[in-house]
Each structure stands twice: as structure tokens, then as C-alpha cells.
matplotlib code that plots the C-alpha trace (Angstrom):
import matplotlib.pyplot as plt

x = [295.6, 297.8, 301.4, 303.0, 305.5, 309.0, 311.9, 315.6, 317.5, 320.6, 322.7, 320.0, 322.1, 323.4, 322.0, 319.6, 319.0, 317.8, 314.9, 314.0, 313.8, 312.1, 309.6, 309.0, 308.2, 306.0, 303.9, 303.4, 306.8, 308.9, 312.5, 315.6, 318.3, 322.0, 324.9, 328.6, 329.0, 331.7, 330.1, 326.7, 326.9, 324.7, 323.5, 322.0, 319.6, 319.3, 315.8, 314.2, 313.7, 311.6, 309.1, 308.3, 309.6, 313.1, 316.5, 319.9, 322.7, 326.1, 327.6, 328.9, 326.6, 329.5, 329.7, 326.7, 323.7, 321.2, 318.3, 315.5, 311.9, 309.8, 311.3, 309.0, 312.0, 314.9, 315.7, 319.8, 321.3, 324.4, 327.3, 329.7, 328.1, 330.7, 333.6, 335.7, 335.2, 335.4, 338.9, 339.1, 337.8, 337.0, 337.5, 334.7, 332.7, 333.0, 332.5, 329.6, 328.1, 328.7, 329.3, 326.9, 324.2, 324.6, 324.0, 321.0, 320.0, 320.4, 318.7, 315.5, 315.9, 315.9, 312.8, 310.8, 310.9, 310.9, 314.6, 314.2, 316.5, 313.5, 310.8, 307.8, 307.3]
y = [150.0, 147.8, 147.4, 145.8, 142.8, 143.4, 140.8, 141.2, 139.5, 138.5, 138.0, 140.5, 141.6, 138.0, 135.9, 134.1, 136.7, 139.2, 136.7, 136.1, 140.3, 140.5, 137.7, 139.7, 142.6, 141.7, 139.6, 142.7, 143.4, 146.0, 144.8, 145.4, 143.8, 143.1, 142.6, 143.4, 142.6, 140.3, 138.2, 140.2, 143.9, 147.1, 147.1, 143.8, 144.9, 148.4, 147.7, 146.7, 150.4, 151.0, 147.6, 148.5, 149.7, 148.5, 149.5, 148.2, 148.2, 147.5, 145.1, 141.7, 139.6, 138.0, 141.8, 142.2, 142.9, 145.8, 147.3, 149.3, 148.5, 145.9, 142.3, 139.9, 137.7, 137.5, 135.4, 134.6, 133.7, 135.8, 132.7, 133.3, 130.2, 129.2, 126.8, 129.7, 131.4, 129.0, 128.5, 133.0, 133.8, 130.7, 132.4, 135.1, 132.3, 130.4, 133.2, 133.9, 130.2, 130.3, 133.5, 135.1, 132.0, 133.0, 136.8, 136.4, 133.9, 136.3, 139.1, 136.6, 136.1, 139.7, 140.8, 137.8, 137.0, 133.9, 132.8, 131.1, 129.8, 129.8, 132.0, 129.8, 132.7]
z = [73.2, 73.9, 72.7, 69.7, 70.7, 71.5, 69.9, 69.9, 67.5, 68.3, 65.1, 63.5, 60.1, 59.6, 56.6, 58.6, 61.2, 58.4, 57.5, 61.2, 61.2, 58.5, 59.5, 62.9, 61.4, 59.3, 62.4, 63.8, 66.1, 66.9, 66.2, 67.6, 65.8, 67.9, 66.3, 66.1, 62.1, 62.4, 60.0, 59.2, 57.2, 57.8, 54.3, 55.0, 57.8, 56.0, 54.7, 57.8, 59.0, 56.0, 57.3, 60.9, 63.5, 63.6, 65.9, 64.9, 68.1, 66.9, 69.9, 70.5, 72.5, 73.9, 75.8, 78.4, 77.3, 78.5, 76.2, 77.4, 77.6, 77.5, 75.9, 75.3, 72.9, 72.2, 69.7, 68.9, 65.4, 66.8, 65.6, 62.4, 60.8, 57.5, 58.2, 56.7, 59.6, 62.3, 60.9, 60.4, 64.1, 65.9, 69.5, 68.0, 67.2, 70.8, 72.2, 70.6, 71.0, 75.1, 76.7, 73.9, 74.9, 78.7, 78.0, 76.0, 78.5, 81.3, 79.4, 78.8, 83.1, 83.5, 80.9, 81.3, 78.0, 75.6, 74.5, 71.3, 68.7, 65.9, 64.9, 66.4, 69.6]

ax = plt.figure().add_subplot(projection="3d")
ax.plot(x, y, z, "-o")
ax.set_aspect("equal")
plt.show()
């Protein structure tokens, strides 16, 4: 029996990320959500455990990312997304967009996974 595909969603507890997690779960993926909760909340993602295989990891993608096991896709939605957030946490926003993207790229390369900023994987 083939294993279900496994996807990591960076920023999965945020406004867009939660919807991406929902879609992936509906499509049969095992989903690992990485979020530091700087603008997202655990409550946003609480219902996802009822939809299918879902794991939440409280971590900043600006730090090194290590996920055990196979990964088929990494989707990066980790960045504060409102102008108010940009003004209140500008360094965190810049780090998510630069270092966080580099970390997701390195993880995708190490795991031989697709990297996407969309759900057309």
C-alpha cells in the first residue's frame, strides 16, 4: 500500500495557510504545519486534526527547519501579511521572507520535495 503524500505548510496557522492545509487534507495529504504564531493562532488550525493526519509544529521558519520522514511538498505562506504587521514587526517580516524562504528551499532540496507558494503541486 502506497503512503499518502506528505506536505509541510509554513505559516499554516495563518489566514491563508489554514485554507491551504484544509485543501491538502481534503486531497489526501498528511499535513505538517509550521507556524511561530506571530500573527496566526492555534485556534485557527484546531479543526484540522479532525480532517485528517495533521501535525502542528510551533517554530519560526527563520530558524533551521528539520522535519523527520519523507516530505513530498513544502508550501511557504509564512509571513505577516498586513501593513499593520509590517509596521509593528518589520524585522520578523523581513526574516520570514528572506531567511525563511532560504530555509524552505534548503529543506525541499534535502528532502527532494516540491516547493510552492500555491496549491498547484
